[in-house]
py3Dmol code that shows the C-alpha trace and the ligand (Angstrom):
import py3Dmol

protein = """\
ATOM      1  CA  MET A   1    -109.097  81.240  19.052  1.00  0.00           C
ATOM      2  CA  PRO A   2    -105.583  79.917  19.689  1.00  0.00           C
ATOM      3  CA  PHE A   3    -104.669  82.286  22.506  1.00  0.00           C
ATOM      4  CA  SER A   4    -106.696  83.234  25.566  1.00  0.00           C
ATOM      5  CA  LEU A   5    -106.354  85.491  28.565  1.00  0.00           C
ATOM      6  CA  PRO A   6    -104.994  83.531  31.551  1.00  0.00           C
ATOM      7  CA  SER A   7    -106.837  83.973  34.840  1.00  0.00           C
ATOM      8  CA  LEU A   8    -104.994  85.802  37.561  1.00  0.00           C
ATOM      9  CA  PRO A   9    -103.793  83.476  40.333  1.00  0.00           C
ATOM     10  CA  TYR A  10    -105.338  85.905  42.889  1.00  0.00           C
ATOM     11  CA  ALA A  11    -108.131  88.474  43.184  1.00  0.00           C
ATOM     12  CA  TYR A  12    -107.794  91.944  41.621  1.00  0.00           C
ATOM     13  CA  GLY A  13    -107.503  93.443  45.101  1.00  0.00           C
ATOM     14  CA  ALA A  14    -104.932  90.937  46.387  1.00  0.00           C
ATOM     15  CA  LEU A  15    -101.931  93.202  45.839  1.00  0.00           C
ATOM     16  CA  GLU A  16    -103.404  96.212  47.687  1.00  0.00           C
ATOM     17  CA  PRO A  17    -102.110  98.616  48.862  1.00  0.00           C
ATOM     18  CA  TYR A  18     -99.046  98.225  46.619  1.00  0.00           C
ATOM     19  CA  ILE A  19    -101.007  97.831  43.390  1.00  0.00           C
ATOM     20  CA  ASP A  20    -104.619  99.001  43.502  1.00  0.00           C
ATOM     21  CA  THR A  21    -107.643  96.933  42.508  1.00  0.00           C
ATOM     22  CA  LEU A  22    -108.822  99.102  39.613  1.00  0.00           C
ATOM     23  CA  THR A  23    -105.353  99.202  38.026  1.00  0.00           C
ATOM     24  CA  MET A  24    -105.122  95.409  38.220  1.00  0.00           C
ATOM     25  CA  GLU A  25    -108.587  94.955  36.745  1.00  0.00           C
ATOM     26  CA  ILE A  26    -108.068  97.333  33.816  1.00  0.00           C
ATOM     27  CA  HIS A  27    -104.548  96.060  33.227  1.00  0.00           C
ATOM     28  CA  HIS A  28    -105.753  92.457  33.007  1.00  0.00           C
ATOM     29  CA  THR A  29    -109.179  92.762  31.333  1.00  0.00           C
ATOM     30  CA  LYS A  30    -108.403  95.616  28.949  1.00  0.00           C
ATOM     31  CA  HIS A  31    -104.664  95.826  28.263  1.00  0.00           C
ATOM     32  CA  HIS A  32    -103.691  92.156  28.404  1.00  0.00           C
ATOM     33  CA  GLN A  33    -106.973  91.121  26.772  1.00  0.00           C
ATOM     34  CA  GLY A  34    -106.247  93.614  24.005  1.00  0.00           C
ATOM     35  CA  TYR A  35    -102.906  91.963  23.207  1.00  0.00           C
ATOM     36  CA  VAL A  36    -104.567  88.525  23.114  1.00  0.00           C
ATOM     37  CA  THR A  37    -107.407  89.732  20.874  1.00  0.00           C
ATOM     38  CA  ASN A  38    -105.042  91.467  18.456  1.00  0.00           C
ATOM     39  CA  LEU A  39    -102.713  88.462  18.315  1.00  0.00           C
ATOM     40  CA  ASN A  40    -105.589  86.099  17.517  1.00  0.00           C
ATOM     41  CA  LYS A  41    -106.859  88.472  14.857  1.00  0.00           C
ATOM     42  CA  ALA A  42    -103.429  88.734  13.248  1.00  0.00           C
ATOM     43  CA  LEU A  43    -103.154  84.943  13.021  1.00  0.00           C
ATOM     44  CA  GLU A  44    -106.722  84.369  11.763  1.00  0.00           C
ATOM     45  CA  ALA A  45    -105.638  83.409   8.257  1.00  0.00           C
ATOM     46  CA  HIS A  46    -102.527  81.510   9.406  1.00  0.00           C
ATOM     47  CA  ALA A  47    -103.573  78.091  10.706  1.00  0.00           C
ATOM     48  CA  ASP A  48     -99.947  76.893  10.777  1.00  0.00           C
ATOM     49  CA  LEU A  49     -98.896  79.719  13.104  1.00  0.00           C
ATOM     50  CA  GLN A  50    -101.853  79.117  15.409  1.00  0.00           C
ATOM     51  CA  GLU A  51    -100.240  75.777  16.315  1.00  0.00           C
ATOM     52  CA  LYS A  52     -97.212  77.502  17.820  1.00  0.00           C
ATOM     53  CA  THR A  53     -96.797  78.756  21.366  1.00  0.00           C
ATOM     54  CA  VAL A  54     -96.535  82.491  21.853  1.00  0.00           C
ATOM     55  CA  LYS A  55     -92.938  81.989  22.967  1.00  0.00           C
ATOM     56  CA  GLU A  56     -92.126  80.153  19.736  1.00  0.00           C
ATOM     57  CA  LEU A  57     -93.712  82.956  17.719  1.00  0.00           C
ATOM     58  CA  ILE A  58     -91.862  85.818  19.384  1.00  0.00           C
ATOM     59  CA  SER A  59     -88.519  84.008  19.712  1.00  0.00           C
ATOM     60  CA  ASN A  60     -88.199  83.820  15.950  1.00  0.00           C
ATOM     61  CA  LEU A  61     -89.924  86.865  14.475  1.00  0.00           C
ATOM     62  CA  ASP A  62     -87.768  86.745  11.343  1.00  0.00           C
ATOM     63  CA  ALA A  63     -89.395  83.444  10.394  1.00  0.00           C
ATOM     64  CA  LEU A  64     -92.842  85.074  10.194  1.00  0.00           C
ATOM     65  CA  PRO A  65     -94.293  86.690   7.082  1.00  0.00           C
ATOM     66  CA  GLN A  66     -93.057  90.279   6.931  1.00  0.00           C
ATOM     67  CA  ALA A  67     -96.581  91.686   7.277  1.00  0.00           C
ATOM     68  CA  LEU A  68     -97.067  89.879  10.604  1.00  0.00           C
ATOM     69  CA  GLN A  69     -93.770  90.673  12.290  1.00  0.00           C
ATOM     70  CA  ALA A  70     -94.679  93.995  13.925  1.00  0.00           C
ATOM     71  CA  VAL A  71     -98.131  92.926  15.088  1.00  0.00           C
ATOM     72  CA  VAL A  72     -96.832  89.664  16.583  1.00  0.00           C
ATOM     73  CA  ARG A  73     -93.896  91.479  18.154  1.00  0.00           C
ATOM     74  CA  ASN A  74     -96.180  93.952  19.923  1.00  0.00           C
ATOM     75  CA  ASN A  75     -99.159  91.760  20.774  1.00  0.00           C
ATOM     76  CA  GLY A  76     -97.409  88.400  21.139  1.00  0.00           C
ATOM     77  CA  GLY A  77     -94.806  90.153  23.259  1.00  0.00           C
ATOM     78  CA  GLY A  78     -97.561  91.807  25.293  1.00  0.00           C
ATOM     79  CA  HIS A  79     -99.321  88.481  25.854  1.00  0.00           C
ATOM     80  CA  TYR A  80     -96.133  86.661  26.823  1.00  0.00           C
ATOM     81  CA  ASN A  81     -94.801  89.417  29.103  1.00  0.00           C
ATOM     82  CA  HIS A  82     -98.055  89.916  30.993  1.00  0.00           C
ATOM     83  CA  SER A  83     -98.614  86.172  31.420  1.00  0.00           C
ATOM     84  CA  LEU A  84     -95.275  86.080  33.246  1.00  0.00           C
ATOM     85  CA  PHE A  85     -95.894  89.333  35.133  1.00  0.00           C
ATOM     86  CA  TRP A  86     -99.094  88.131  36.853  1.00  0.00           C
ATOM     87  CA  LYS A  87     -97.391  84.958  38.030  1.00  0.00           C
ATOM     88  CA  ILE A  88     -94.376  86.604  39.591  1.00  0.00           C
ATOM     89  CA  MET A  89     -96.526  88.679  41.951  1.00  0.00           C
ATOM     90  CA  SER A  90     -98.181  87.682  45.242  1.00  0.00           C
ATOM     91  CA  VAL A  91     -98.328  89.067  48.752  1.00  0.00           C
ATOM     92  CA  LYS A  92     -97.805  85.700  50.403  1.00  0.00           C
ATOM     93  CA  GLY A  93     -94.247  84.834  49.634  1.00  0.00           C
ATOM     94  CA  PRO A  94     -90.888  85.702  51.175  1.00  0.00           C
ATOM     95  CA  LEU A  95     -89.704  89.261  50.534  1.00  0.00           C
ATOM     96  CA  GLU A  96     -86.290  88.094  49.384  1.00  0.00           C
ATOM     97  CA  PRO A  97     -85.026  85.659  46.767  1.00  0.00           C
ATOM     98  CA  VAL A  98     -84.931  81.991  47.720  1.00  0.00           C
ATOM     99  CA  GLY A  99     -83.065  78.883  46.610  1.00  0.00           C
ATOM    100  CA  LEU A 100     -80.831  78.815  43.564  1.00  0.00           C
ATOM    101  CA  VAL A 101     -81.933  82.288  42.426  1.00  0.00           C
ATOM    102  CA  ALA A 102     -80.855  83.720  45.781  1.00  0.00           C
ATOM    103  CA  GLU A 103     -77.431  82.072  45.341  1.00  0.00           C
ATOM    104  CA  LYS A 104     -77.112  83.389  41.776  1.00  0.00           C
ATOM    105  CA  ILE A 105     -78.091  86.937  42.767  1.00  0.00           C
ATOM    106  CA  ASN A 106     -75.713  87.017  45.711  1.00  0.00           C
ATOM    107  CA  LYS A 107     -72.864  85.656  43.636  1.00  0.00           C
ATOM    108  CA  LYS A 108     -73.418  88.094  40.770  1.00  0.00           C
ATOM    109  CA  PHE A 109     -74.397  91.281  42.616  1.00  0.00           C
ATOM    110  CA  GLY A 110     -72.915  90.746  46.080  1.00  0.00           C
ATOM    111  CA  SER A 111     -76.221  91.083  47.914  1.00  0.00           C
ATOM    112  CA  PHE A 112     -79.953  91.325  47.380  1.00  0.00           C
ATOM    113  CA  ASP A 113     -79.855  95.047  48.230  1.00  0.00           C
ATOM    114  CA  VAL A 114     -77.280  95.785  45.535  1.00  0.00           C
ATOM    115  CA  PHE A 115     -79.329  93.803  43.019  1.00  0.00           C
ATOM    116  CA  LYS A 116     -82.500  95.617  44.048  1.00  0.00           C
ATOM    117  CA  ASP A 117     -80.833  99.007  43.576  1.00  0.00           C
ATOM    118  CA  GLN A 118     -79.491  98.122  40.143  1.00  0.00           C
ATOM    119  CA  PHE A 119     -82.796  96.651  38.994  1.00  0.00           C
ATOM    120  CA  SER A 120     -84.673  99.717  40.278  1.00  0.00           C
ATOM    121  CA  VAL A 121     -82.313 102.085  38.452  1.00  0.00           C
ATOM    122  CA  THR A 122     -82.861 100.086  35.256  1.00  0.00           C
ATOM    123  CA  ALA A 123     -86.649 100.242  35.702  1.00  0.00           C
ATOM    124  CA  LYS A 124     -86.585 103.987  36.403  1.00  0.00           C
ATOM    125  CA  SER A 125     -84.371 104.560  33.354  1.00  0.00           C
ATOM    126  CA  VAL A 126     -86.698 102.983  30.801  1.00  0.00           C
ATOM    127  CA  PHE A 127     -87.658 105.924  28.591  1.00  0.00           C
ATOM    128  CA  GLY A 128     -91.372 105.839  27.852  1.00  0.00           C
ATOM    129  CA  SER A 129     -93.005 102.421  27.934  1.00  0.00           C
ATOM    130  CA  GLY A 130     -91.204  99.169  28.584  1.00  0.00           C
ATOM    131  CA  TRP A 131     -89.999  96.593  31.062  1.00  0.00           C
ATOM    132  CA  ALA A 132     -87.135  95.801  33.431  1.00  0.00           C
ATOM    133  CA  TRP A 133     -86.058  92.166  33.694  1.00  0.00           C
ATOM    134  CA  LEU A 134     -84.023  89.637  35.579  1.00  0.00           C
ATOM    135  CA  CYS A 135     -82.943  87.084  32.981  1.00  0.00           C
ATOM    136  CA  LEU A 136     -80.616  84.242  32.231  1.00  0.00           C
ATOM    137  CA  ASP A 137     -78.434  84.930  29.204  1.00  0.00           C
ATOM    138  CA  SER A 138     -77.359  82.224  26.761  1.00  0.00           C
ATOM    139  CA  ASN A 139     -74.436  81.283  29.050  1.00  0.00           C
ATOM    140  CA  GLY A 140     -76.741  80.792  32.023  1.00  0.00           C
ATOM    141  CA  ASP A 141     -75.449  83.994  33.623  1.00  0.00           C
ATOM    142  CA  ILE A 142     -77.985  86.028  35.588  1.00  0.00           C
ATOM    143  CA  ILE A 143     -78.419  89.568  34.247  1.00  0.00           C
ATOM    144  CA  ILE A 144     -80.566  92.688  34.562  1.00  0.00           C
ATOM    145  CA  SER A 145     -81.926  94.031  31.285  1.00  0.00           C
ATOM    146  CA  SER A 146     -84.694  96.201  29.901  1.00  0.00           C
ATOM    147  CA  THR A 147     -86.850  96.179  26.797  1.00  0.00           C
ATOM    148  CA  PRO A 148     -88.844  98.930  25.066  1.00  0.00           C
ATOM    149  CA  ASN A 149     -92.582  98.646  24.364  1.00  0.00           C
ATOM    150  CA  GLN A 150     -93.714  94.992  24.564  1.00  0.00           C
ATOM    151  CA  ASP A 151     -90.433  93.527  23.422  1.00  0.00           C
ATOM    152  CA  SER A 152     -89.535  90.434  25.395  1.00  0.00           C
ATOM    153  CA  PRO A 153     -86.143  89.150  26.546  1.00  0.00           C
ATOM    154  CA  VAL A 154     -86.747  85.988  24.504  1.00  0.00           C
ATOM    155  CA  MET A 155     -86.400  88.170  21.389  1.00  0.00           C
ATOM    156  CA  GLN A 156     -82.799  88.795  22.518  1.00  0.00           C
ATOM    157  CA  GLY A 157     -82.101  85.146  23.353  1.00  0.00           C
ATOM    158  CA  TYR A 158     -82.587  85.629  27.105  1.00  0.00           C
ATOM    159  CA  GLU A 159     -84.895  83.712  29.421  1.00  0.00           C
ATOM    160  CA  PRO A 160     -86.876  86.012  31.746  1.00  0.00           C
ATOM    161  CA  LEU A 161     -87.182  84.991  35.402  1.00  0.00           C
ATOM    162  CA  LEU A 162     -88.752  88.199  36.707  1.00  0.00           C
ATOM    163  CA  GLY A 163     -90.179  91.257  34.943  1.00  0.00           C
ATOM    164  CA  LEU A 164     -91.501  94.650  35.954  1.00  0.00           C
ATOM    165  CA  ASP A 165     -93.990  96.450  33.726  1.00  0.00           C
ATOM    166  CA  VAL A 166     -93.208 100.176  33.767  1.00  0.00           C
ATOM    167  CA  TRP A 167     -95.806 101.253  31.213  1.00  0.00           C
ATOM    168  CA  GLU A 168     -97.885 104.052  32.699  1.00  0.00           C
ATOM    169  CA  HIS A 169    -100.973 101.807  32.465  1.00  0.00           C
ATOM    170  CA  ALA A 170     -99.359  99.665  35.200  1.00  0.00           C
ATOM    171  CA  TYR A 171     -99.268 102.428  37.812  1.00  0.00           C
ATOM    172  CA  TYR A 172    -100.704 105.777  36.712  1.00  0.00           C
ATOM    173  CA  LEU A 173    -104.114 105.614  38.454  1.00  0.00           C
ATOM    174  CA  HIS A 174    -102.513 105.265  41.868  1.00  0.00           C
ATOM    175  CA  TYR A 175     -99.003 106.672  41.472  1.00  0.00           C
ATOM    176  CA  GLN A 176     -99.535 109.188  38.625  1.00  0.00           C
ATOM    177  CA  ASN A 177     -96.073 110.333  37.479  1.00  0.00           C
ATOM    178  CA  ARG A 178     -94.286 108.765  40.461  1.00  0.00           C
ATOM    179  CA  ARG A 179     -92.777 105.735  38.779  1.00  0.00           C
ATOM    180  CA  PRO A 180     -90.029 105.453  41.442  1.00  0.00           C
ATOM    181  CA  ASP A 181     -92.699 105.056  44.168  1.00  0.00           C
ATOM    182  CA  TYR A 182     -94.419 102.303  42.167  1.00  0.00           C
ATOM    183  CA  ILE A 183     -91.106 100.506  41.730  1.00  0.00           C
ATOM    184  CA  ALA A 184     -90.286 100.806  45.448  1.00  0.00           C
ATOM    185  CA  SER A 185     -93.721  99.383  46.373  1.00  0.00           C
ATOM    186  CA  TRP A 186     -93.533  96.580  43.841  1.00  0.00           C
ATOM    187  CA  TRP A 187     -90.753  94.813  45.759  1.00  0.00           C
ATOM    188  CA  SER A 188     -93.404  94.011  48.404  1.00  0.00           C
ATOM    189  CA  VAL A 189     -95.390  91.904  45.924  1.00  0.00           C
ATOM    190  CA  VAL A 190     -92.661  89.936  44.148  1.00  0.00           C
ATOM    191  CA  ASN A 191     -93.344  86.195  44.308  1.00  0.00           C
ATOM    192  CA  TRP A 192     -89.823  84.866  44.807  1.00  0.00           C
ATOM    193  CA  GLU A 193     -91.036  81.263  45.013  1.00  0.00           C
ATOM    194  CA  GLN A 194     -92.317  81.633  41.434  1.00  0.00           C
ATOM    195  CA  VAL A 195     -89.070  83.266  40.293  1.00  0.00           C
ATOM    196  CA  GLU A 196     -87.243  80.229  41.686  1.00  0.00           C
ATOM    197  CA  GLU A 197     -89.678  77.939  39.858  1.00  0.00           C
ATOM    198  CA  ASN A 198     -89.084  79.852  36.617  1.00  0.00           C
ATOM    199  CA  TYR A 199     -85.353  79.265  37.053  1.00  0.00           C
ATOM    200  CA  ARG A 200     -85.706  75.550  37.850  1.00  0.00           C
ATOM    201  CA  GLU A 201     -87.848  75.023  34.752  1.00  0.00           C
ATOM    202  CA  LEU A 202     -84.882  76.111  32.659  1.00  0.00           C
ATOM    203  CA  LEU A 203     -82.418  73.641  34.208  1.00  0.00           C
TER     204      LEU A 203
END
"""
ligand_1 = """\
1
MN
Mn -98.872 96.191 31.055
"""
view = py3Dmol.view(width=600, height=400)
view.addModel(protein, "pdb")
view.setStyle({"model": 0}, {"cartoon": {"style": "trace"}})
view.addModel(ligand_1, "xyz")
view.setStyle({"model": 1}, {"stick": {}})
view.zoomTo()
view.show()
């Protein structure tokens, strides 16, 4: 199988009380695993595509056979987005941006608080299932964006630095309908050291 579920870099309970253990376990072992399983199944008869990275696959959906485009979009996107999502969370790091990302955010938004407000509004405004993102656009400018379903910023030519999953499966057990409370809590588990690393990898 070309793609596999990455291990979490922490225990399922590590993000308590902000994200509960059972949500993390189901999210990782059922939802993310489901995207990986479906992606592998879709590529079973396509040895050439199995050689590609998931990012290569979803960055250029038009190059895929028509019959594969939707399934790779949804499940490749789901695999790629969640692989990033687990890494950008931790309870150990600083609660504010660091390094070059901190400079970029301050320059673009004026302050971390203004950025946080705008990102939170974007996350709250996603209708139904989707994601909020901090990305670099093709000019290297730092931007807030959102995507529906499991679409990824790389499908729009952006490079994601930070992403927030606002599908109900990410929060419903603990927060029920209170997405704004989940978003407010999530800021306590952002791994800003990793966000900085994501940025430096693009330089
Ligand atoms: Mn999810």
